[in-house]
C-alpha positions in Angstrom: 55.8 -49.8 -91.3 53.1 -49.6 -94.0 50.0 -51.4 -93.0 47.0 -52.8 -95.0 44.0 -54.8 -94.0 41.8 -56.8 -96.3 38.1 -56.1 -97.0 35.8 -55.2 -94.2 32.1 -56.3 -94.0 29.7 -53.9 -92.3 26.9 -55.1 -90.1 24.3 -53.2 -91.9 24.0 -50.4 -94.3 25.7 -47.2 -93.0 27.6 -49.1 -90.3 31.1 -48.9 -91.7 34.2 -49.9 -89.7 36.6 -47.3 -88.2 39.8 -49.2 -87.9 43.2 -48.2 -86.5 46.4 -50.0 -85.4 48.5 -49.8 -82.3 52.1 -50.9 -82.0 53.6 -52.2 -78.7 57.3 -52.9 -78.0 57.7 -55.3 -75.1 54.0 -54.7 -74.1 54.7 -51.0 -74.0 52.6 -48.7 -76.2 54.8 -46.9 -78.8 52.6 -45.8 -81.7 49.0 -45.6 -83.0 47.9 -45.0 -86.5 45.2 -42.5 -87.3 41.6 -43.8 -87.6 40.2 -44.4 -91.1 36.5 -44.0 -90.8 33.9 -45.7 -92.9 36.3 -47.8 -94.9 36.1 -51.5 -95.3 39.6 -51.8 -96.8 41.8 -49.4 -94.8 45.5 -48.8 -95.7 48.1 -46.9 -93.8 51.3 -45.6 -95.4 53.0 -44.2 -92.3 56.5 -45.5 -91.9 57.7 -45.5 -88.3 61.1 -46.2 -86.7 61.4 -47.9 -83.3 64.5 -48.2 -81.2 65.3 -51.8 -80.2 68.0 -52.5 -77.6 67.5 -56.2 -76.8 67.6 -59.2 -79.1 64.6 -60.8 -77.6 62.3 -57.8 -77.9 58.8 -58.6 -78.8 56.7 -56.5 -81.2 52.9 -56.6 -81.0 50.7 -55.2 -83.7 47.1 -54.8 -82.4 44.1 -53.9 -84.6 41.2 -52.0 -83.0 37.9 -50.6 -84.1 36.9 -47.2 -82.7 33.4 -46.1 -81.8 33.4 -43.6 -84.6 32.4 -40.7 -82.4 35.3 -38.2 -81.9 34.2 -37.7 -78.3 34.1 -41.4 -77.5 37.1 -43.4 -76.3 35.6 -46.8 -76.8 37.9 -49.3 -78.6 37.0 -52.8 -79.6 40.0 -55.1 -80.0 39.9 -57.1 -83.2 43.1 -59.1 -83.3 46.8 -59.0 -82.8 50.1 -60.6 -84.0 53.4 -60.8 -82.2 56.9 -61.5 -83.4 60.4 -61.6 -81.9 63.1 -59.3 -83.2 65.6 -62.1 -82.9 63.8 -64.0 -85.7 64.0 -61.1 -88.2 67.1 -60.9 -90.4 69.0 -57.6 -90.5 68.8 -55.5 -93.7 72.4 -56.1 -94.8 71.8 -54.4 -98.1 70.8 -51.0 -96.5 74.2 -49.6 -97.2 73.9 -50.4 -100.9 70.5 -48.6 -100.9 68.9 -51.8 -102.0 65.4 -52.9 -101.1 65.6 -55.8 -98.7 62.6 -55.8 -96.4 60.0 -58.3 -95.1 56.8 -57.9 -97.0 53.9 -60.2 -96.3 50.7 -61.1 -94.6 50.6 -61.9 -90.9 47.8 -63.9 -89.3 45.9 -62.1 -86.5 45.0 -64.0 -83.4 41.7 -63.6 -81.5 41.7 -61.0 -78.7 41.0 -63.6 -76.1 44.5 -65.1 -76.7 46.1 -62.0 -75.2 46.9 -63.7 -71.9 50.0 -64.8 -70.0 53.4 -63.5 -71.2 54.4 -62.6 -74.7 57.1 -65.2 -75.1 54.6 -68.0 -74.4 52.0 -66.5 -76.8 54.6 -66.2 -79.5 55.9 -69.8 -79.1 52.3 -71.1 -79.2 51.6 -69.1 -82.4 54.8 -70.4 -84.0 53.8 -73.9 -83.2 50.4 -73.7 -84.7 48.4 -71.2 -86.6 45.0 -70.1 -85.3 43.1 -71.5 -88.3 44.8 -74.9 -87.7 43.3 -75.2 -84.2 39.6 -75.3 -85.4 39.1 -72.5 -82.9 36.0 -71.3 -84.8 34.1 -68.1 -84.2 30.8 -67.6 -86.0 30.4 -64.3 -87.9 26.8 -64.0 -86.8 25.4 -63.7 -83.3 24.6 -67.1 -81.7 20.9 -68.0 -81.6 19.4 -69.1 -78.4 19.1 -72.9 -78.3 20.9 -73.3 -81.7 23.9 -74.9 -80.1 23.8 -78.2 -78.2 26.0 -78.7 -75.2 28.9 -81.0 -75.7 28.7 -83.8 -73.1 32.4 -84.4 -73.5 33.3 -81.0 -72.2 33.1 -81.3 -68.4 35.7 -78.9 -67.3 38.4 -76.5 -68.5 41.5 -78.2 -69.6 45.1 -77.5 -68.5 45.8 -75.4 -71.5 43.4 -72.5 -71.7 44.6 -71.5 -75.1 43.2 -74.5 -76.9 39.5 -73.8 -76.8 37.2 -75.3 -79.3 34.1 -73.8 -80.9 34.4 -70.5 -79.0 31.2 -68.4 -79.4 31.1 -64.7 -80.1 28.7 -62.9 -77.8 26.2 -60.6 -79.3 27.8 -57.6 -77.5 30.8 -55.4 -78.1 33.0 -58.4 -79.2 30.4 -59.7 -81.6 29.7 -56.3 -83.1 33.4 -55.6 -83.5 34.2 -58.9 -85.3 31.2 -58.4 -87.6 32.1 -54.8 -88.4 35.8 -55.7 -89.1 35.3 -58.9 -91.0 38.7 -58.8 -92.6 39.7 -62.4 -92.3 41.5 -63.9 -95.2 38.8 -66.5 -95.5 36.0 -68.2 -93.7 35.1 -71.8 -93.3 37.7 -74.5 -93.9 38.8 -76.8 -96.7 35.9 -79.2 -96.1 33.3 -76.4 -96.0 34.6 -73.2 -97.5 31.2 -71.5 -97.4 30.9 -72.0 -93.6 29.8 -68.9 -91.8 32.6 -69.3 -89.3 36.1 -67.8 -89.1 39.1 -69.6 -87.7 41.3 -66.6 -87.1 40.9 -62.9 -86.6 42.0 -62.1 -90.1 45.3 -61.1 -91.6 47.3 -57.9 -91.8 49.8 -56.9 -94.4 53.1 -55.4 -93.0 56.4 -54.2 -94.4 59.3 -54.5 -92.0 62.9 -53.6 -92.1 65.5 -54.2 -89.4 68.7 -52.2 -89.5 71.7 -52.4 -87.2 72.7 -48.8 -86.1 75.7 -49.8 -83.9 78.8 -51.8 -84.4 78.9 -55.6 -84.1 80.9 -55.4 -80.9 78.4 -53.0 -79.3 75.5 -55.2 -80.4 76.9 -58.1 -78.3 75.7 -56.3 -75.2 72.1 -56.6 -76.5 72.2 -60.3 -76.0 72.6 -59.9 -72.2 69.6 -57.6 -71.9 66.3 -59.1 -70.8 63.2 -57.2 -72.1 60.4 -56.3 -69.8 56.9 -57.8 -70.3 53.4 -57.8 -68.8 51.5 -60.8 -67.6 47.9 -60.6 -68.8 45.1 -62.3 -67.0 43.7 -65.6 -68.3 40.6 -65.3 -70.5 38.0 -68.0 -70.0 34.9 -68.4 -72.1 31.6 -68.3 -70.3 30.7 -71.8 -71.3 34.0 -73.1 -69.9 33.7 -71.4 -66.5 34.4 -73.9 -63.7 31.4 -74.9 -61.6 31.3 -73.6 -58.0 32.2 -76.6 -55.7 30.8 -75.5 -52.4 32.1 -78.7 -50.7 35.6 -78.1 -51.9 35.4 -74.5 -50.8 34.3 -75.5 -47.3 36.9 -78.2 -47.1 39.7 -75.8 -48.0 38.4 -73.3 -45.4 38.5 -76.0 -42.8 42.1 -76.9 -43.8 43.1 -73.2 -43.4 41.3 -73.0 -40.0 43.1 -76.2 -38.8 46.5 -74.9 -39.9 46.3 -71.3 -38.7 44.0 -71.4 -35.7 44.3 -74.9 -34.3 48.0 -75.7 -35.1 49.4 -72.2 -34.7 47.3 -69.7 -32.7 45.9 -72.2 -30.1 49.4 -73.7 -29.8 50.9 -70.2 -29.0 48.1 -69.5 -26.5 48.7 -72.9 -24.9 52.4 -72.2 -24.5 51.8 -68.8 -22.9 49.3 -70.4 -20.5 51.9 -73.1 -19.7 54.5 -70.6 -18.8 52.3 -68.1 -16.9 50.5 -70.9 -15.0 54.0 -72.0 -13.6 53.4 -75.6 -14.9 57.2 -75.8 -15.3 59.2 -74.2 -12.5 62.3 -74.3 -14.6 60.9 -72.3 -17.6 58.7 -70.0 -15.6 61.4 -69.4 -12.9 64.1 -68.6 -15.5 61.8 -66.2 -17.3 60.9 -64.5 -13.9 64.6 -64.1 -13.1 65.3 -62.5 -16.5 62.4 -60.0 -15.9 63.5 -59.1 -12.4 67.2 -58.8 -13.3 66.2 -56.3 -16.0 65.5 -53.8 -13.2 69.2 -54.1 -12.1 71.1 -54.6 -15.4 69.9 -54.7 -18.9 72.8 -56.8 -19.9 72.0 -59.3 -17.3 68.4 -59.5 -18.4 69.6 -59.9 -22.0 71.7 -62.9 -21.1 69.0 -64.6 -19.0 66.4 -64.1 -21.7 68.5 -65.7 -24.4 69.3 -68.5 -22.0 65.5 -69.0 -21.6 65.0 -69.0 -25.3 67.7 -71.6 -25.8 66.1 -73.8 -23.2 62.7 -73.5 -24.8 64.1 -74.5 -28.2 65.8 -77.6 -26.7 62.6 -78.6 -24.9 60.5 -78.1 -28.0 62.6 -80.7 -29.8 61.3 -83.3 -27.5 57.8 -84.6 -28.6 56.7 -85.1 -25.0 57.6 -81.6 -23.9 56.3 -80.1 -27.1 52.8 -81.8 -26.7 52.6 -80.7 -23.0 53.6 -77.1 -23.8 51.5 -76.5 -26.9 48.3 -78.5 -26.1 45.2 -77.3 -24.1 41.5 -77.9 -24.2 41.0 -76.0 -27.4 43.4 -78.0 -29.6 43.9 -81.3 -27.8 43.0 -84.4 -30.0 39.7 -86.0 -29.2 41.0 -89.3 -28.1 42.5 -90.9 -24.9 45.8 -89.1 -25.3 44.1 -85.7 -25.6 41.9 -86.4 -22.6 45.0 -87.2 -20.5 46.8 -84.1 -21.7 43.9 -81.8 -20.7 43.5 -83.6 -17.4 47.1 -82.7 -16.5 46.2 -79.1 -16.5 44.0 -79.8 -13.4 41.8 -77.0 -14.6 38.0 -77.1 -14.7 38.0 -74.4 -17.4 40.3 -76.4 -19.7 38.2 -79.6 -19.2 35.0 -77.6 -19.8 36.3 -76.4 -23.2 37.3 -79.9 -24.1 33.9 -81.4 -23.2 32.2 -78.7 -25.4 34.3 -79.9 -28.3 33.4 -83.5 -27.6 29.6 -82.7 -27.6 29.9 -80.6 -30.8 31.9 -83.3 -32.6 29.1 -85.8 -32.0 26.6 -83.2 -33.3 25.1 -82.8 -29.8 23.4 -79.7 -28.3 23.9 -78.3 -24.9 20.8 -77.1 -22.9 22.4 -76.6 -19.5 25.8 -74.8 -19.8 26.2 -74.4 -16.0 25.5 -78.1 -15.4 28.3 -78.9 -17.9 30.7 -76.8 -15.9 29.9 -78.7 -12.8 30.3 -82.0 -14.6 33.7 -80.9 -15.9 34.8 -80.4 -12.3 34.0 -84.1 -11.6 36.1 -85.5 -14.4 39.5 -84.3 -13.2 40.8 -85.6 -10.0 43.0 -83.5 -7.6 46.3 -84.8 -8.9 45.6 -84.0 -12.5 44.7 -87.5 -13.5 41.5 -88.8 -15.1 39.8 -92.0 -13.9 37.8 -92.8 -17.0 38.6 -93.6 -20.6 37.6 -91.4 -23.5 35.0 -93.9 -24.8 33.5 -94.1 -21.3 33.4 -90.4 -21.0 31.6 -90.0 -24.3 29.0 -92.6 -23.3 28.5 -90.8 -20.0 28.0 -87.5 -21.9 25.2 -89.1 -24.0 23.4 -90.1 -20.8 23.3 -86.6 -19.3 19.9 -85.0 -19.2 21.1 -81.5 -20.3 22.8 -82.8 -23.5 20.9 -84.0 -26.6 22.5 -86.3 -29.2 21.0 -87.6 -32.5 19.7 -91.2 -32.3 21.1 -93.9 -34.5 24.2 -93.9 -36.6 24.2 -90.6 -38.7 27.0 -91.9 -40.9 26.0 -93.6 -44.2 28.0 -95.3 -47.0 29.4 -92.6 -49.3 29.3 -89.9 -46.7 32.1 -87.3 -46.8 34.0 -87.5 -43.5 37.0 -86.1 -41.6 39.1 -88.5 -39.6 40.2 -87.0 -36.2 39.0 -83.6 -37.5 41.8 -83.5 -40.1 42.1 -86.1 -42.8 39.4 -86.0 -45.5 37.8 -89.2 -46.9 34.7 -91.0 -48.0 33.0 -93.8 -46.1 33.2 -97.1 -48.1 31.8 -99.6 -45.5 30.1 -99.6 -42.1 30.3 -102.6 -39.8 28.8 -101.8 -36.4 31.0 -99.1 -34.8 33.8 -99.6 -37.3 34.0 -97.5 -40.4 36.2 -98.0 -43.5 37.3 -94.7 -45.0 38.8 -94.1 -48.5 41.1 -91.1 -47.9 41.2 -88.2 -50.4 44.9 -87.5 -49.5 46.9 -90.8 -49.6 50.1 -89.0 -48.7 48.7 -87.2 -45.7 50.7 -87.9 -42.5 49.5 -87.1 -39.0 50.9 -88.8 -36.0 47.7 -88.2 -34.1 45.7 -90.5 -36.5 45.2 -94.1 -35.6 47.1 -96.6 -37.9 44.1 -99.0 -38.1 40.5 -98.7 -39.1 39.0 -98.4 -35.6 39.3 -95.4 -33.3 37.6 -92.0 -33.1 36.5 -90.5 -36.4 35.3 -87.0 -37.2 32.8 -86.7 -40.0 32.0 -83.7 -42.1 28.9 -83.5 -44.3 28.1 -81.1 -47.2 24.8 -80.3 -45.4 26.8 -78.2 -43.0 26.1 -80.6 -40.1 28.5 -80.9 -37.2 31.3 -83.5 -37.1 30.6 -87.0 -35.8 32.8 -89.3 -33.8 32.3 -93.0 -33.4 
C-alpha cells in the first residue's frame, strides 16, 4: 500500500515534520511505516498485505507526527481515514497480471472525530466530507480575545460530531497541525486565502483487494462480525456543559429516595415488624420454622417456604404492604403516615417521625430529651393518635425547645419538592395554598394529594431544609 502525503509546512526554520503512518484493521494495530524525518512531502513505497476474513472489516489509516527524538515515544495524531472492505471491488484482473487497483486521494478527518464505533464514523464520513461541514480549524494559534463568543451556542447538541468553528489549542495539537500542514487546500470557495483548514488534509493511497479463497468459502465471511473498539467522545473546551449544581443535588436526592427510603428503610421496617411480633401469624410461623430446624431440616425447609409464600401473598395487599414496610423513618408526612407510625405504639418510632417533621419545616431542636418526652404523649396506649397531622405540626411550632422560621419561606419561582418526592416550581401563592408546576408531568405517586392543597415539601438551591405548608 504505497502512501504519499502532500506538502508540509514547518512552524519555523529548522522545525521540519517527522511523519509516519499506522494501519489498523478493525481497530487493531497491524502495521506502521518508518518515520521520514525533516521532510515536508513524505512518500512511502512499502507494499503490505493484510489478511481479511470478514466482509464488513474496517481499515483505518492514521497519520502521526513523531517527536523527532529517537528516545522519545511522543506521537501527535494528525488525521485519519476509514473505509469498509465491502465497498472495495475485488481485483478480478489479478489472474491476467493486469493492473486493476484503487489509486487516489483520501480525505483525512480531524483526530477529534475518532470517537464512538468505526461503522458510525464511516457512515458519517460517507454522508458528508469534512470540508463540507465548515468545521474549520485555524492554522495559527488562537489569539486571546480575538474570537467573540457565539450567543447562539448555549449547549452541546445531540450530535457531537457536528461542531462548528473548532479551535486548535496552542499545545501539542496546534503544533502538530502546523508542522504537518498537508491539507489539500485552505479556506473555502468564498475565501480561498483564508487561514483556516476544513479537513486534516489528504493522503494518497494505492489499494488492491484480491480473493484468495473460492467463492463458496467466501460465503462464510458474510456471517462473521468484525470486532471493534468504542472510543470516548471528544468535546471541545468551549462546548463543555456547565456544572448544574441544582440538577446534581436533585439527582442525588432521587437516588437517596429510591435506595434508602424506598428500599433500605422498607426492609428494616419489615424486619422490625416481624421481630416485634406485630403479626402473630407471620412471627409465629417463622418461629416454628426456626424451632423445627433443630428436629428436622426437611421440616424447617417446608415451614420456611410456607412462610415466604405467605409473605408474598400479604405483600400483594396494599394495606398489609404499607403496615409491614412503613415506620417512622419512611412514613409519609401526612395524616396517613402519622396514623401508621402511631400503630407501632412505640415512643422511639414517634420520636424519629417528629424529628422528620421538624426538619421538613426547617426547624431546629434545642432540647432533644424534651422531644422524646413529647413523643410519648402523642401516642395513646392502644396505638391510636388523638390529633391530626396539622394540629400536631402547629403544636410543635409552639414548643419552647423548637425553633421555626417566621413567615412563609416559600416565594414565587422557588424550587420545591411535593411530599419530599415530586420536583416542581412554585407558580402562585394564596395564603397556605401553593400552586406548583411539576418538572415531571408523568410522575405517579399514590402518596401525593390529587389537588393543590395538602402538605408540600420544598427544596431550595441554597441548601436549606425542606418546608411543609
